[in-house]
C-alpha positions, -999 to 999 in steps of 0.1 A, spaced: -83 260 737 -79 238 704 -64 256 672 -58 246 637 -19 249 633 -4 261 598 26 239 603 57 240 580 85 215 578 117 228 561 136 196 551 171 186 540 153 184 501 114 193 507 93 219 525 60 210 533 31 231 545 -2 219 559 -32 225 579 -30 203 610 -67 204 627 -72 203 666 -71 166 685 -112 168 684 -108 168 649 -89 136 645 -60 158 638 -66 158 600 -36 168 583 -43 189 549 -6 191 529 -11 221 512 21 229 496 51 205 491 81 224 475 120 218 470 140 236 492 157 255 461 172 288 461 135 298 449 118 286 476 108 316 493 99 334 464 72 303 461 60 305 494 57 343 490 35 336 458 15 310 478 5 332 508 -2 361 484 -30 337 468 -41 322 499 -47 345 527 -43 331 560 -70 338 587 -60 365 615 -39 351 646 -29 318 628 -1 302 649 26 290 620 49 267 632 81 257 615 104 230 621 138 230 602 171 211 595 178 236 568 205 261 570 204 290 594 198 315 565 171 296 548 154 291 577 158 330 588 144 338 553 114 316 557 104 330 593 112 363 581 82 359 553 61 342 577 68 376 601 58 399 571 31 378 560 -7 389 574 -24 368 599 6 349 606 21 347 638 55 323 637 63 299 662 102 286 652 105 251 668 86 246 701 96 223 724 86 187 718 80 182 754 105 152 754 130 142 779 164 142 761 183 115 771 212 122 750 251 134 755 246 167 733 204 174 734 209 207 715 226 190 685 194 167 674 174 177 648 140 192 655 125 172 630 131 136 649 116 152 680 84 159 665 81 126 647 89 110 680 63 128 701 36 120 673 48 85 672 47 83 712 10 94 710 -1 72 685 12 42 699 10 50 738 41 29 744 79 19 741 85 28 703 111 29 675 103 54 647 117 52 612 120 83 587 130 73 553 136 105 537 170 122 526 184 105 552 172 77 569 167 78 607 160 52 632 153 64 670 139 50 701 114 68 722 93 59 755 65 75 776 80 93 803 88 75 837 92 104 861 56 108 873 68 145 886 75 156 848 43 164 837 51 186 809 72 158 794 54 133 772 82 108 768 120 103 766 138 102 738 169 76 740 184 82 707 190 68 673 209 64 642 212 84 610 223 67 576 218 79 542 185 75 523 182 63 486 189 98 469 219 100 489 234 64 483 227 73 447 241 103 441 272 89 464 276 60 442 275 79 410 301 108 424 325 83 439 326 56 405 340 72 377 321 47 355 290 43 374 258 54 361 236 77 383 201 58 388 172 62 404 166 41 433 136 19 430 117 0 461 112 -39 452 139 -45 431 156 -80 431 190 -83 451 202 -97 419 212 -71 394 218 -86 358 240 -56 347 254 -26 361 223 -2 367 201 -29 378 233 -43 404 234 -6 414 195 -2 424 198 -33 439 223 -19 465 206 12 469 170 -5 476 180 -35 491 209 -22 509 188 4 524 161 -23 535 187 -41 554 201 -9 570 167 -1 583 158 -38 593 195 -41 613 193 -3 629 156 -11 638 167 -41 660 200 -29 674 184 5 682 156 -12 703 177 -39 719 203 -12 728 173 12 741 160 -12 764 126 -16 743 111 -52 748 88 -59 716 83 -22 708 61 -9 686 70 1 649 59 35 632 74 44 598 74 79 582 90 97 553 90 103 514 109 73 511 87 46 533 77 25 499 114 12 501 108 -2 538 73 -9 544 72 -46 536 103 -58 552 94 -39 584 57 -46 584 66 -82 582 97 -83 608 83 -58 633 86 -71 668 52 -52 681 26 -31 668 26 -18 632 17 17 620 26 40 592 15 79 593 35 99 566 26 132 582 43 123 618 67 156 617 38 178 607 17 161 636 41 167 662 53 198 652 16 209 654 7 192 688 39 209 702 30 246 688 -4 241 701 9 232 740 32 259 734 2 287 727 -16 273 753 10 276 781 22 241 783 55 245 773 
């Protein structure tokens, strides 16, 4: 049986709430709410739920890389909300080829699962947000592991554009704080434009190099590339023109992977 899932992605800086339709309806993602992960988050979510009643028996799936305290507050709110049945971080159904599987962020796993379902082949997943993550995933090789959708092979984590800007402003006594902008030239003509260049062009270079190295070290030959994340505009042009295999972009990758994992959990698959 297919279900519409209420998916809540609690990230490092932003919380997203969305309806994700069942696969038979092309898994349309309707983003309902985007909020900063501030001290007011739970109150703002509560206000939204008060104004938007949820159908009885709704599965509210949660992916969180926020603090345990904030995660607990959000899950507690969902458990108190009429109609909601919370599902915290359901298994992504991936074989984690890692030294410490318990330490990987669930958002990376949900993005990897959704990317694999999108491409059906070995894939490099690039998620540009507060952090830049570049991960490798491939279809499962163990024909006996029917409950596994693929193998998560690892990846790299680097600062995203906002963290780069904040670090430069914090670490340099006379450096102004700038907002990173995609598409700026590398040759800055004053200090602010030089900082913008370092953020945008530096991030682009890091993503390109990491995508190539991650694919090589994971043994992925001409993999697909999938881009997602709120800062995707910094990387879109460069990654699309250099992708060694098929190119995809999906801004809702984590939400799709979370919903698919929750749906499978509900149906008893995991």
